N, CA and C atoms as a LAMMPS dump frame, in Angstrom:
ITEM: TIMESTEP
0
ITEM: NUMBER OF ATOMS
201
ITEM: BOX BOUNDS ff ff ff
-5.0000000000000000e+02 5.0000000000000000e+02
-5.0000000000000000e+02 5.0000000000000000e+02
-5.0000000000000000e+02 5.0000000000000000e+02
ITEM: ATOMS id mol type element x y z
1 1 1 N -411.379 -45.025 104.048
2 1 2 C -412.046 -46.3 104.031
3 1 3 C -413.165 -46.274 105.069
4 2 1 N -414.353 -46.712 104.656
5 2 2 C -415.492 -46.746 105.562
6 2 3 C -415.373 -47.929 106.513
7 3 1 N -415.552 -47.665 107.809
8 3 2 C -415.501 -48.716 108.831
9 3 3 C -416.914 -49.121 109.228
10 4 1 N -417.807 -48.118 109.403
11 4 2 C -419.183 -48.382 109.81
12 4 3 C -420.069 -47.253 109.308
13 5 1 N -421.373 -47.508 109.262
14 5 2 C -422.326 -46.497 108.841
15 5 3 C -423.596 -46.635 109.675
16 6 1 N -424.159 -45.482 110.099
17 6 2 C -425.378 -45.476 110.896
18 6 3 C -426.364 -44.511 110.238
19 7 1 N -427.561 -44.975 109.903
20 7 2 C -428.581 -44.117 109.296
21 7 3 C -429.162 -43.215 110.376
22 8 1 N -429.045 -41.899 110.181
23 8 2 C -429.549 -40.919 111.137
24 8 3 C -430.952 -40.474 110.747
25 9 1 N -431.185 -40.342 109.43
26 9 2 C -432.48 -39.868 108.943
27 9 3 C -432.779 -40.513 107.604
28 10 1 N -434.013 -40.991 107.447
29 10 2 C -434.493 -41.492 106.15
30 10 3 C -435.63 -40.589 105.723
31 11 1 N -435.436 -39.925 104.604
32 11 2 C -436.46 -39.008 104.108
33 11 3 C -436.978 -39.428 102.748
34 12 1 N -437.947 -38.66 102.247
35 12 2 C -438.505 -38.932 100.935
36 12 3 C -437.494 -38.663 99.832
37 13 1 N -436.661 -37.652 100.029
38 13 2 C -435.73 -37.225 98.986
39 13 3 C -434.286 -37.606 99.305
40 14 1 N -433.874 -37.457 100.566
41 14 2 C -432.496 -37.758 100.946
42 14 3 C -432.454 -38.618 102.201
43 15 1 N -431.335 -39.282 102.375
44 15 2 C -431.026 -39.993 103.614
45 15 3 C -429.761 -39.364 104.188
46 16 1 N -429.637 -39.374 105.51
47 16 2 C -428.455 -38.844 106.17
48 16 3 C -427.823 -39.952 106.988
49 17 1 N -426.56 -40.246 106.709
50 17 2 C -425.818 -41.283 107.423
51 17 3 C -424.647 -40.661 108.167
52 18 1 N -424.297 -41.254 109.296
53 18 2 C -423.066 -40.899 109.99
54 18 3 C -422.104 -42.059 109.779
55 19 1 N -421.062 -41.808 109.016
56 19 2 C -420.088 -42.838 108.68
57 19 3 C -418.843 -42.711 109.543
58 20 1 N -418.361 -43.83 110.039
59 20 2 C -417.067 -43.877 110.709
60 20 3 C -416.062 -44.299 109.651
61 21 1 N -415.021 -43.481 109.468
62 21 2 C -414.053 -43.718 108.394
63 21 3 C -412.624 -43.686 108.916
64 22 1 N -411.747 -44.355 108.194
65 22 2 C -410.306 -44.278 108.468
66 22 3 C -409.71 -43.407 107.37
67 23 1 N -409.067 -42.315 107.778
68 23 2 C -408.454 -41.389 106.844
69 23 3 C -407.095 -41.924 106.383
70 24 1 N -406.567 -41.376 105.273
71 24 2 C -405.283 -41.87 104.749
72 24 3 C -404.134 -41.843 105.765
73 25 1 N -404.183 -40.92 106.752
74 25 2 C -403.098 -40.861 107.747
75 25 3 C -403.283 -41.889 108.863
76 26 1 N -404.352 -42.709 108.795
77 26 2 C -404.585 -43.743 109.79
78 26 3 C -405.532 -43.339 110.902
79 27 1 N -405.854 -42.049 111.005
80 27 2 C -406.783 -41.61 112.053
81 27 3 C -408.21 -42.025 111.699
82 28 1 N -409.062 -42.069 112.713
83 28 2 C -410.459 -42.461 112.534
84 28 3 C -411.342 -41.286 112.915
85 29 1 N -412.412 -41.063 112.162
86 29 2 C -413.323 -39.967 112.47
87 29 3 C -414.701 -40.229 111.904
88 30 1 N -415.621 -39.302 112.166
89 30 2 C -416.991 -39.407 111.685
90 30 3 C -417.246 -38.35 110.611
91 31 1 N -418.001 -38.753 109.586
92 31 2 C -418.449 -37.845 108.537
93 31 3 C -419.952 -37.992 108.407
94 32 1 N -420.655 -36.888 108.234
95 32 2 C -422.087 -36.942 107.952
96 32 3 C -422.246 -36.898 106.435
97 33 1 N -422.866 -37.934 105.893
98 33 2 C -422.987 -38.08 104.446
99 33 3 C -424.448 -38.013 104.024
100 34 1 N -424.745 -37.143 103.059
101 34 2 C -426.085 -37.071 102.48
102 34 3 C -426.122 -38.049 101.316
103 35 1 N -427.088 -38.946 101.338
104 35 2 C -427.263 -39.92 100.261
105 35 3 C -428.491 -39.507 99.46
106 36 1 N -428.336 -39.479 98.149
107 36 2 C -429.406 -39.037 97.252
108 36 3 C -429.329 -39.888 95.995
109 37 1 N -430.473 -40.353 95.483
110 37 2 C -430.425 -41.219 94.309
111 37 3 C -429.995 -40.502 93.029
112 38 1 N -430.045 -39.188 93.005
113 38 2 C -429.626 -38.418 91.834
114 38 3 C -428.37 -37.636 92.138
115 39 1 N -428.16 -36.583 91.391
116 39 2 C -426.975 -35.75 91.578
117 39 3 C -427.163 -34.815 92.764
118 40 1 N -426.072 -34.498 93.429
119 40 2 C -426.099 -33.553 94.542
120 40 3 C -424.763 -32.843 94.624
121 41 1 N -424.764 -31.641 95.17
122 41 2 C -423.527 -30.898 95.371
123 41 3 C -423.574 -30.217 96.724
124 42 1 N -422.425 -30.119 97.367
125 42 2 C -422.313 -29.458 98.654
126 42 3 C -421.126 -28.514 98.599
127 43 1 N -421.327 -27.275 99.045
128 43 2 C -420.236 -26.307 99.114
129 43 3 C -419.997 -26.001 100.587
130 44 1 N -418.901 -26.5 101.157
131 44 2 C -418.635 -26.236 102.571
132 44 3 C -418.118 -24.809 102.784
133 45 1 N -418.425 -24.255 103.95
134 45 2 C -417.928 -22.941 104.342
135 45 3 C -417.223 -23.059 105.681
136 46 1 N -416.162 -22.305 105.856
137 46 2 C -415.451 -22.253 107.128
138 46 3 C -415.664 -20.857 107.716
139 47 1 N -415.877 -20.798 109.007
140 47 2 C -416.079 -19.518 109.663
141 47 3 C -414.74 -18.785 109.79
142 48 1 N -414.732 -17.515 109.466
143 48 2 C -413.518 -16.699 109.526
144 48 3 C -413.945 -15.301 109.948
145 49 1 N -413.242 -14.673 110.892
146 49 2 C -413.627 -13.319 111.334
147 49 3 C -413.664 -12.307 110.197
148 50 1 N -412.908 -12.55 109.132
149 50 2 C -412.862 -11.621 107.998
150 50 3 C -413.971 -11.913 106.993
151 51 1 N -414.79 -12.923 107.235
152 51 2 C -415.863 -13.283 106.307
153 51 3 C -415.827 -14.776 106.037
154 52 1 N -416.892 -15.285 105.43
155 52 2 C -416.939 -16.714 105.116
156 52 3 C -415.929 -17.072 104.039
157 53 1 N -415.363 -18.257 104.164
158 53 2 C -414.353 -18.742 103.231
159 53 3 C -414.859 -20.036 102.615
160 54 1 N -414.878 -20.119 101.296
161 54 2 C -415.255 -21.359 100.634
162 54 3 C -414.097 -22.343 100.74
163 55 1 N -414.425 -23.601 100.946
164 55 2 C -413.409 -24.636 101.101
165 55 3 C -413.634 -25.695 100.029
166 56 1 N -412.607 -26.015 99.265
167 56 2 C -412.697 -27.093 98.285
168 56 3 C -412.371 -28.397 98.997
169 57 1 N -413.235 -29.367 98.859
170 57 2 C -413.028 -30.654 99.524
171 57 3 C -413.198 -31.77 98.509
172 58 1 N -412.332 -32.746 98.605
173 58 2 C -412.416 -33.909 97.736
174 58 3 C -413.241 -34.973 98.439
175 59 1 N -414.182 -35.539 97.723
176 59 2 C -415.04 -36.579 98.294
177 59 3 C -414.237 -37.853 98.495
178 60 1 N -414.409 -38.527 99.652
179 60 2 C -413.71 -39.797 99.863
180 60 3 C -414.074 -40.8 98.769
181 61 1 N -413.154 -41.646 98.389
182 61 2 C -413.39 -42.63 97.325
183 61 3 C -414.645 -43.445 97.572
184 62 1 N -414.87 -43.895 98.81
185 62 2 C -416.036 -44.753 99.054
186 62 3 C -417.336 -43.987 98.87
187 63 1 N -417.326 -42.666 99.089
188 63 2 C -418.541 -41.858 98.952
189 63 3 C -418.921 -41.688 97.491
190 64 1 N -417.948 -41.775 96.576
191 64 2 C -418.237 -41.612 95.154
192 64 3 C -418.647 -42.923 94.51
193 65 1 N -418.468 -44.017 95.195
194 65 2 C -418.814 -45.325 94.619
195 65 3 C -420.321 -45.46 94.496
196 66 1 N -420.767 -46.134 93.473
197 66 2 C -422.206 -46.354 93.303
198 66 3 C -422.618 -47.591 94.064
199 67 1 N -423.842 -47.559 94.584
200 67 2 C -424.366 -48.699 95.344
201 67 3 C -424.898 -49.767 94.425
């Protein structure tokens, strides 16, 4: 659940927001969210000494909602 949002960058193509969210376990944290009027995809990577590892992540419900 989104608690607050702060616009970090407004660009011609994308906007970058820092959202304060409450996770399902009750903890609170910050997420950097790219906002784009069209489709977008992000593939996160985790650093690993044996090589980069792709990470599958589910988008928070509020991030998938349309404005």
